[in-house]
C-alpha beads as a LAMMPS data file, in Angstrom:
LAMMPS data file: protein, C-alpha beads

232 atoms
231 bonds

1 atom types
1 bond types

-500.0 500.0 xlo xhi
-500.0 500.0 ylo yhi
-500.0 500.0 zlo zhi

Masses

1 110.0

Atoms # bond

1 1 1 -268.101 -328.785 -45.465
2 1 1 -266.721 -332.058 -44.207
3 1 1 -263.080 -330.587 -43.995
4 1 1 -264.419 -327.665 -41.973
5 1 1 -266.069 -330.058 -39.541
6 1 1 -262.735 -331.948 -39.169
7 1 1 -260.906 -328.800 -38.593
8 1 1 -263.434 -327.696 -36.026
9 1 1 -262.977 -330.874 -34.127
10 1 1 -259.264 -330.700 -34.221
11 1 1 -259.297 -327.286 -32.888
12 1 1 -261.599 -328.208 -30.190
13 1 1 -259.414 -331.215 -29.210
14 1 1 -256.380 -328.871 -29.013
15 1 1 -258.200 -326.495 -26.834
16 1 1 -259.441 -329.282 -24.636
17 1 1 -255.942 -330.840 -24.142
18 1 1 -254.459 -327.536 -23.568
19 1 1 -256.824 -326.490 -20.928
20 1 1 -256.281 -329.864 -18.968
21 1 1 -253.849 -329.467 -16.188
22 1 1 -250.519 -330.984 -16.456
23 1 1 -249.112 -333.436 -13.758
24 1 1 -246.813 -331.611 -11.592
25 1 1 -242.942 -332.375 -12.200
26 1 1 -240.711 -330.878 -9.551
27 1 1 -237.485 -332.406 -10.918
28 1 1 -235.981 -333.701 -14.171
29 1 1 -235.762 -337.023 -12.576
30 1 1 -237.424 -337.689 -9.378
31 1 1 -236.323 -340.406 -6.770
32 1 1 -237.824 -343.715 -7.145
33 1 1 -239.835 -344.092 -3.826
34 1 1 -242.078 -347.090 -4.693
35 1 1 -241.900 -349.955 -1.982
36 1 1 -243.094 -353.229 -1.086
37 1 1 -246.679 -354.100 -0.210
38 1 1 -247.591 -353.795 3.402
39 1 1 -249.873 -355.333 6.137
40 1 1 -250.182 -352.515 8.317
41 1 1 -248.291 -353.643 11.320
42 1 1 -244.803 -353.062 10.069
43 1 1 -242.685 -350.350 12.023
44 1 1 -243.120 -346.896 10.830
45 1 1 -246.100 -347.692 8.482
46 1 1 -249.102 -347.055 10.630
47 1 1 -249.899 -346.388 14.321
48 1 1 -249.599 -349.493 16.346
49 1 1 -252.747 -351.329 17.336
50 1 1 -251.997 -353.957 19.937
51 1 1 -253.876 -357.029 19.817
52 1 1 -255.763 -356.052 16.449
53 1 1 -257.555 -358.659 14.289
54 1 1 -256.738 -358.667 10.739
55 1 1 -259.912 -356.679 9.772
56 1 1 -258.831 -354.062 12.484
57 1 1 -255.350 -353.802 11.165
58 1 1 -256.724 -353.237 7.634
59 1 1 -258.869 -350.667 8.887
60 1 1 -256.236 -348.887 10.627
61 1 1 -254.063 -349.056 7.449
62 1 1 -257.025 -347.859 5.295
63 1 1 -257.720 -344.883 7.782
64 1 1 -254.016 -344.014 7.623
65 1 1 -254.141 -343.658 3.797
66 1 1 -257.192 -341.352 4.104
67 1 1 -255.334 -339.067 6.559
68 1 1 -252.426 -338.847 4.404
69 1 1 -254.449 -337.871 1.483
70 1 1 -256.088 -335.264 3.754
71 1 1 -252.808 -333.751 4.813
72 1 1 -251.787 -333.661 1.094
73 1 1 -255.077 -331.857 0.236
74 1 1 -254.206 -329.184 3.077
75 1 1 -250.374 -328.908 2.407
76 1 1 -249.999 -329.148 -1.233
77 1 1 -252.304 -326.399 -2.751
78 1 1 -249.168 -324.559 -3.769
79 1 1 -249.172 -326.900 -6.842
80 1 1 -252.860 -326.736 -8.381
81 1 1 -252.172 -329.321 -10.986
82 1 1 -251.792 -332.112 -8.393
83 1 1 -255.619 -331.529 -7.821
84 1 1 -255.089 -332.966 -4.265
85 1 1 -258.151 -331.080 -2.855
86 1 1 -260.626 -332.169 -5.695
87 1 1 -259.420 -335.686 -5.678
88 1 1 -259.635 -336.073 -1.810
89 1 1 -263.155 -334.707 -1.954
90 1 1 -264.129 -337.135 -4.739
91 1 1 -262.634 -340.017 -2.941
92 1 1 -264.488 -339.398 0.254
93 1 1 -267.620 -339.711 -2.040
94 1 1 -266.558 -342.543 -3.989
95 1 1 -265.341 -344.752 -1.146
96 1 1 -267.668 -343.586 1.493
97 1 1 -269.163 -347.139 2.304
98 1 1 -265.378 -348.526 2.818
99 1 1 -264.058 -345.411 4.752
100 1 1 -267.211 -345.574 7.102
101 1 1 -266.591 -349.457 7.592
102 1 1 -262.949 -348.857 8.488
103 1 1 -263.782 -345.978 10.951
104 1 1 -266.558 -348.169 12.665
105 1 1 -263.986 -350.953 12.831
106 1 1 -261.535 -348.869 14.463
107 1 1 -264.027 -347.232 16.879
108 1 1 -264.978 -350.808 18.013
109 1 1 -261.386 -351.743 18.443
110 1 1 -260.705 -348.879 20.852
111 1 1 -263.969 -349.598 22.775
112 1 1 -262.735 -353.256 23.004
113 1 1 -259.429 -352.537 24.180
114 1 1 -260.252 -349.862 26.834
115 1 1 -262.394 -350.299 29.896
116 1 1 -264.644 -347.248 29.637
117 1 1 -266.254 -345.806 26.531
118 1 1 -264.830 -342.540 27.291
119 1 1 -261.319 -343.893 27.317
120 1 1 -261.994 -345.699 24.033
121 1 1 -263.070 -342.421 22.329
122 1 1 -260.016 -340.576 23.910
123 1 1 -257.692 -343.495 22.431
124 1 1 -259.519 -343.055 19.008
125 1 1 -258.730 -339.343 19.012
126 1 1 -255.299 -339.818 19.898
127 1 1 -254.919 -342.321 17.243
128 1 1 -256.287 -339.848 14.747
129 1 1 -253.984 -337.027 16.008
130 1 1 -250.762 -339.102 15.792
131 1 1 -251.611 -340.334 12.435
132 1 1 -251.975 -337.028 10.935
133 1 1 -248.902 -335.580 12.706
134 1 1 -246.867 -338.663 11.317
135 1 1 -247.073 -337.231 7.789
136 1 1 -245.293 -333.973 8.641
137 1 1 -243.511 -333.328 5.176
138 1 1 -241.949 -329.828 5.927
139 1 1 -238.605 -331.256 5.003
140 1 1 -239.668 -333.257 2.035
141 1 1 -242.820 -331.400 0.574
142 1 1 -242.214 -331.908 -3.098
143 1 1 -241.767 -335.536 -2.686
144 1 1 -244.790 -336.014 -0.441
145 1 1 -247.093 -334.145 -2.628
146 1 1 -245.943 -335.645 -5.868
147 1 1 -246.326 -339.103 -4.278
148 1 1 -249.835 -338.213 -2.582
149 1 1 -251.003 -336.794 -5.899
150 1 1 -250.217 -339.843 -7.796
151 1 1 -251.768 -342.056 -5.225
152 1 1 -254.812 -339.891 -5.045
153 1 1 -255.386 -340.237 -8.935
154 1 1 -255.160 -343.748 -8.498
155 1 1 -257.682 -344.095 -5.850
156 1 1 -260.114 -341.890 -7.559
157 1 1 -260.314 -344.226 -10.442
158 1 1 -260.029 -347.410 -8.467
159 1 1 -263.101 -349.568 -8.134
160 1 1 -265.306 -349.022 -4.888
161 1 1 -264.234 -351.362 -2.184
162 1 1 -260.475 -351.199 -3.291
163 1 1 -259.209 -348.364 -1.221
164 1 1 -257.712 -350.483 1.323
165 1 1 -255.819 -352.546 -1.174
166 1 1 -254.384 -349.174 -2.574
167 1 1 -253.251 -348.591 1.194
168 1 1 -251.469 -351.696 1.203
169 1 1 -249.740 -351.199 -2.011
170 1 1 -248.830 -347.506 -1.784
171 1 1 -248.317 -346.794 1.903
172 1 1 -244.570 -347.555 1.857
173 1 1 -244.141 -345.138 -1.117
174 1 1 -245.941 -342.461 1.119
175 1 1 -243.666 -343.098 4.107
176 1 1 -240.609 -343.063 1.688
177 1 1 -241.591 -339.787 0.346
178 1 1 -241.359 -338.227 3.911
179 1 1 -237.444 -338.623 3.634
180 1 1 -235.971 -335.478 1.719
181 1 1 -234.527 -336.567 -1.929
182 1 1 -233.689 -333.954 -4.431
183 1 1 -232.703 -333.998 -8.273
184 1 1 -231.642 -337.426 -9.354
185 1 1 -230.572 -336.500 -12.997
186 1 1 -227.800 -334.121 -11.965
187 1 1 -225.622 -333.571 -8.883
188 1 1 -227.013 -331.409 -6.057
189 1 1 -223.727 -329.888 -5.340
190 1 1 -220.072 -329.572 -6.862
191 1 1 -216.907 -329.917 -5.059
192 1 1 -214.123 -328.001 -6.662
193 1 1 -210.636 -329.262 -5.182
194 1 1 -207.667 -327.091 -5.574
195 1 1 -204.034 -328.172 -5.359
196 1 1 -201.089 -326.290 -4.236
197 1 1 -197.401 -327.128 -4.589
198 1 1 -195.159 -327.873 -1.683
199 1 1 -194.319 -324.746 0.214
200 1 1 -191.424 -326.140 2.276
201 1 1 -188.699 -323.572 2.455
202 1 1 -186.103 -326.205 1.755
203 1 1 -187.737 -327.111 -1.602
204 1 1 -187.148 -323.487 -3.060
205 1 1 -184.116 -321.437 -3.684
206 1 1 -183.572 -317.869 -2.778
207 1 1 -184.520 -317.041 -6.550
208 1 1 -187.841 -318.855 -6.135
209 1 1 -186.651 -322.014 -8.075
210 1 1 -187.718 -325.551 -7.331
211 1 1 -184.888 -327.689 -5.761
212 1 1 -185.647 -331.017 -7.331
213 1 1 -182.618 -332.468 -5.894
214 1 1 -184.095 -331.824 -2.409
215 1 1 -187.700 -332.491 -3.057
216 1 1 -188.092 -334.544 -6.258
217 1 1 -189.775 -333.677 -9.488
218 1 1 -192.342 -330.683 -9.321
219 1 1 -195.590 -332.235 -9.780
220 1 1 -197.424 -328.876 -9.992
221 1 1 -199.590 -327.763 -11.824
222 1 1 -201.365 -331.077 -12.254
223 1 1 -201.685 -332.363 -15.785
224 1 1 -204.700 -331.453 -17.787
225 1 1 -206.137 -334.434 -19.860
226 1 1 -206.870 -333.491 -23.188
227 1 1 -210.368 -334.630 -24.718
228 1 1 -210.900 -335.347 -28.349
229 1 1 -213.632 -333.707 -30.116
230 1 1 -215.518 -337.008 -30.731
231 1 1 -215.444 -337.713 -26.930
232 1 1 -217.107 -334.410 -25.779

Bonds

1 1 1 2
2 1 2 3
3 1 3 4
4 1 4 5
5 1 5 6
6 1 6 7
7 1 7 8
8 1 8 9
9 1 9 10
10 1 10 11
11 1 11 12
12 1 12 13
13 1 13 14
14 1 14 15
15 1 15 16
16 1 16 17
17 1 17 18
18 1 18 19
19 1 19 20
20 1 20 21
21 1 21 22
22 1 22 23
23 1 23 24
24 1 24 25
25 1 25 26
26 1 26 27
27 1 27 28
28 1 28 29
29 1 29 30
30 1 30 31
31 1 31 32
32 1 32 33
33 1 33 34
34 1 34 35
35 1 35 36
36 1 36 37
37 1 37 38
38 1 38 39
39 1 39 40
40 1 40 41
41 1 41 42
42 1 42 43
43 1 43 44
44 1 44 45
45 1 45 46
46 1 46 47
47 1 47 48
48 1 48 49
49 1 49 50
50 1 50 51
51 1 51 52
52 1 52 53
53 1 53 54
54 1 54 55
55 1 55 56
56 1 56 57
57 1 57 58
58 1 58 59
59 1 59 60
60 1 60 61
61 1 61 62
62 1 62 63
63 1 63 64
64 1 64 65
65 1 65 66
66 1 66 67
67 1 67 68
68 1 68 69
69 1 69 70
70 1 70 71
71 1 71 72
72 1 72 73
73 1 73 74
74 1 74 75
75 1 75 76
76 1 76 77
77 1 77 78
78 1 78 79
79 1 79 80
80 1 80 81
81 1 81 82
82 1 82 83
83 1 83 84
84 1 84 85
85 1 85 86
86 1 86 87
87 1 87 88
88 1 88 89
89 1 89 90
90 1 90 91
91 1 91 92
92 1 92 93
93 1 93 94
94 1 94 95
95 1 95 96
96 1 96 97
97 1 97 98
98 1 98 99
99 1 99 100
100 1 100 101
101 1 101 102
102 1 102 103
103 1 103 104
104 1 104 105
105 1 105 106
106 1 106 107
107 1 107 108
108 1 108 109
109 1 109 110
110 1 110 111
111 1 111 112
112 1 112 113
113 1 113 114
114 1 114 115
115 1 115 116
116 1 116 117
117 1 117 118
118 1 118 119
119 1 119 120
120 1 120 121
121 1 121 122
122 1 122 123
123 1 123 124
124 1 124 125
125 1 125 126
126 1 126 127
127 1 127 128
128 1 128 129
129 1 129 130
130 1 130 131
131 1 131 132
132 1 132 133
133 1 133 134
134 1 134 135
135 1 135 136
136 1 136 137
137 1 137 138
138 1 138 139
139 1 139 140
140 1 140 141
141 1 141 142
142 1 142 143
143 1 143 144
144 1 144 145
145 1 145 146
146 1 146 147
147 1 147 148
148 1 148 149
149 1 149 150
150 1 150 151
151 1 151 152
152 1 152 153
153 1 153 154
154 1 154 155
155 1 155 156
156 1 156 157
157 1 157 158
158 1 158 159
159 1 159 160
160 1 160 161
161 1 161 162
162 1 162 163
163 1 163 164
164 1 164 165
165 1 165 166
166 1 166 167
167 1 167 168
168 1 168 169
169 1 169 170
170 1 170 171
171 1 171 172
172 1 172 173
173 1 173 174
174 1 174 175
175 1 175 176
176 1 176 177
177 1 177 178
178 1 178 179
179 1 179 180
180 1 180 181
181 1 181 182
182 1 182 183
183 1 183 184
184 1 184 185
185 1 185 186
186 1 186 187
187 1 187 188
188 1 188 189
189 1 189 190
190 1 190 191
191 1 191 192
192 1 192 193
193 1 193 194
194 1 194 195
195 1 195 196
196 1 196 197
197 1 197 198
198 1 198 199
199 1 199 200
200 1 200 201
201 1 201 202
202 1 202 203
203 1 203 204
204 1 204 205
205 1 205 206
206 1 206 207
207 1 207 208
208 1 208 209
209 1 209 210
210 1 210 211
211 1 211 212
212 1 212 213
213 1 213 214
214 1 214 215
215 1 215 216
216 1 216 217
217 1 217 218
218 1 218 219
219 1 219 220
220 1 220 221
221 1 221 222
222 1 222 223
223 1 223 224
224 1 224 225
225 1 225 226
226 1 226 227
227 1 227 228
228 1 228 229
229 1 229 230
230 1 230 231
231 1 231 232
């Protein structure tokens, strides 16, 4: 009876593991896209916030990561195992307080740096639009989706209040993923070069024989290197 219970548990465990989605792997070896920690005001990392305080800069970076994961949830559904939609929705719940604080901080920044409330709201909307469009991954969808999926899982299990820290640590990777990279294990293309002998008329006799006295030793066809069995 005990053996039957053990066997039943083993079968259930195998069924559970087999039903779990595997992490997407688009290449045999992917490009290493990891990067250094950022502040948020480096070129190409987030939209510029002139005159922003440290808190406002961090809020901008935090909101930028949220926008990137939102884009991934929309663009990466072709690969369900990435779980970009489910993870994004869960992140909105788990990190709700931090995300709200970031949005409120950004709202106050644009109100402070614009004379009229309407202009401040317009600047905030423009900030959001530019942030979303900055994650255009048409040319590098695999890299972006794989990186966003990885970062989304990391954020999902991160303690509440640490979403901004993840943005500092992983935003460089997300930006790097927007540059197209392919398979790193094998060459993406092969160049087969071909050599031809000299075809100068003076180098050949009327019978089609090479004239070594006029043109030197014929170096065609090129030598083929022999490879020992142990070296293959």
